[in-house]
C-alpha positions as CSV (number, residue, x, y, z in Angstrom):
1,X,318.4,64.3,-17.2
2,X,322.1,65.7,-15.7
3,X,323.3,61.5,-15.1
4,X,322.8,61.1,-18.3
5,X,325.0,63.9,-20.0
6,X,327.1,62.8,-17.6
7,X,327.2,59.2,-18.6
8,X,327.6,60.3,-22.1
9,X,330.4,62.2,-21.6
10,X,331.9,59.3,-19.9
11,X,330.9,57.0,-22.6
12,X,332.4,59.0,-24.8
13,X,335.9,59.5,-23.3
14,X,335.8,55.3,-23.2
15,X,334.9,55.6,-26.7
16,X,337.7,57.4,-27.7
17,X,340.1,55.5,-25.7
18,X,339.3,52.1,-26.7
19,X,339.8,53.3,-30.7
20,X,343.2,55.7,-30.8
21,X,344.9,55.9,-27.2
22,X,347.6,57.6,-28.1
23,X,345.4,60.0,-29.9
24,X,342.7,60.1,-27.1
25,X,345.1,61.2,-24.8
26,X,347.1,63.3,-27.3
27,X,343.3,65.6,-27.2
28,X,342.6,65.2,-23.7
29,X,345.5,66.9,-21.9
30,X,345.5,69.7,-25.0
31,X,341.9,70.1,-23.9
32,X,342.8,70.1,-20.3
33,X,345.6,72.4,-20.7
34,X,343.4,75.3,-23.2
35,X,340.8,74.9,-20.4
36,X,343.1,76.0,-16.9
37,X,345.3,78.4,-19.4
38,X,341.7,80.2,-20.4
39,X,340.8,80.0,-16.7
40,X,343.9,81.4,-14.4
41,X,344.8,83.9,-17.7
42,X,341.2,84.9,-18.9
43,X,340.2,88.3,-17.7
44,X,338.5,89.1,-14.8
45,X,334.0,90.3,-15.2
46,X,331.7,91.1,-13.1
47,X,328.8,90.7,-15.5
48,X,327.4,89.9,-11.9
49,X,324.3,87.0,-10.6
50,X,322.8,84.6,-13.1
51,X,319.5,84.6,-10.7
52,X,319.9,88.4,-11.6
53,X,319.4,88.4,-15.6
54,X,316.4,85.4,-15.0
55,X,314.3,87.6,-12.9
56,X,315.1,90.7,-15.0
57,X,313.8,88.5,-17.8
58,X,310.0,86.7,-16.0
59,X,309.5,89.9,-14.9
60,X,309.9,91.5,-17.9
61,X,307.9,88.8,-20.3
62,X,305.1,88.7,-17.7
63,X,304.7,93.1,-18.0
64,X,304.4,92.5,-22.0
65,X,301.1,90.3,-21.3
66,X,300.0,92.6,-18.8
67,X,296.3,93.5,-21.0
68,X,295.4,97.0,-20.0
69,X,291.8,95.8,-20.9
70,X,291.2,92.7,-19.2
71,X,291.6,94.8,-16.1
72,X,289.5,93.5,-13.2
73,X,288.0,95.0,-9.7
74,X,289.5,91.8,-8.3
75,X,292.1,92.3,-8.9
76,X,292.6,95.7,-7.6
77,X,296.2,96.8,-4.9
78,X,295.8,99.7,-3.2
79,X,298.7,101.7,-4.8
80,X,300.3,104.3,-2.6
81,X,302.8,107.6,-2.4
82,X,302.9,108.5,0.3
83,X,304.5,112.8,0.8
84,X,307.0,113.3,4.0
85,X,309.4,115.9,5.2
86,X,311.2,113.8,6.9
87,X,310.5,109.4,6.9
88,X,312.3,109.3,10.8
89,X,309.1,111.5,12.7
90,X,306.6,109.7,10.8
91,X,307.6,106.3,11.2
92,X,304.0,105.6,13.1
93,X,302.2,106.6,10.1
94,X,304.2,104.5,7.6
95,X,304.2,101.5,9.8
96,X,300.6,101.4,9.1
97,X,300.3,102.9,4.9
98,X,302.6,99.7,4.4
99,X,300.3,96.8,6.8
100,X,297.4,99.0,4.7
101,X,299.0,98.2,1.5
102,X,298.8,94.3,0.8
103,X,300.8,93.5,-1.6
104,X,300.2,97.0,-3.9
105,X,303.3,100.0,-4.7
106,X,303.6,101.6,-1.9
107,X,306.4,104.9,-2.4
108,X,307.9,106.9,0.4
109,X,308.7,110.6,-1.4
110,X,310.2,113.9,0.0
111,X,310.8,117.0,-2.1
112,X,313.6,119.2,-1.4
113,X,313.7,122.7,-2.7
114,X,316.8,122.9,-0.1
115,X,319.6,122.4,-2.2
116,X,318.4,123.1,-5.7
117,X,320.9,126.3,-6.7
118,X,323.6,124.7,-5.2
119,X,326.3,122.7,-7.0
120,X,326.1,119.7,-5.6
121,X,322.4,119.6,-6.1
122,X,323.0,115.9,-8.2
123,X,325.3,114.4,-4.9
124,X,322.3,116.1,-2.4
125,X,320.0,113.9,-4.2
126,X,321.9,110.6,-4.5
127,X,323.1,110.1,-0.6
128,X,319.2,111.3,0.3
129,X,318.4,108.0,-2.4
130,X,320.8,106.4,-0.9
131,X,319.5,107.1,2.6
132,X,316.1,106.9,2.0
133,X,316.7,102.7,0.4
134,X,319.0,102.0,3.9
135,X,315.9,103.6,5.6
136,X,313.1,101.6,4.0
137,X,315.3,98.5,3.9
138,X,316.2,98.9,8.0
139,X,312.9,99.9,9.0
140,X,311.6,96.8,7.2
141,X,309.2,98.6,5.2
142,X,308.3,97.7,1.5
143,X,308.5,100.2,0.1
144,X,310.2,102.3,-2.8
145,X,312.0,105.8,-1.3
146,X,312.8,108.7,-4.0
147,X,313.7,112.5,-2.5
148,X,312.6,115.2,-5.2
149,X,315.1,118.3,-5.2
150,X,312.7,121.0,-7.0
151,X,312.1,124.9,-7.3
152,X,309.2,124.6,-5.5
153,X,307.1,121.7,-3.6
154,X,304.4,121.9,-6.4
155,X,307.2,120.5,-8.9
156,X,309.4,118.3,-7.3
157,X,305.2,116.8,-6.2
158,X,304.7,116.0,-10.7
159,X,308.3,114.9,-11.3
160,X,307.5,112.7,-8.4
161,X,304.6,111.6,-9.7
162,X,306.0,110.9,-12.9
163,X,308.8,109.7,-11.4
164,X,306.5,107.2,-9.6
165,X,304.5,105.6,-12.0
166,X,301.5,104.9,-14.2
167,X,299.8,107.4,-11.8
168,X,297.1,108.8,-14.4
169,X,295.3,111.8,-14.3
170,X,293.0,111.1,-17.5
171,X,289.5,110.8,-17.5
172,X,286.9,108.1,-18.9
């Protein structure tokens, strides 16, 4: 397909020059000058990588296709939410759970109650989440790290349950 488009473009330029040499040359020079002007004076934008947009589109499309009514036991994968005070001290347990999940979701959650009353709580949670992500990457854990700050451990656990996804509590 790409070769066909390239061939058609070359043929179009050849026919332009065969039809009227002067107009074809002027239009080609103006087109190239316009392209160079846009390239060198255009605003620099950071729109991101196109592959991220394609991945987002595919994930969204397949998530919308999910039908909870068609759930079957053969598609079940474990979803593990692991609460830890210090992930560095629980490395062996984290590696065990990482092997146990087999394609399911794995969340490592830390609940902090120590900085809830301070002014730098937001910065603390942001830096803690960043360090948790880095820890997961360096230890090759396929997990989502989450740090929650709360007044009590109970409310922190509830917040972590709600923020990590679909943890249903209803009974049928």
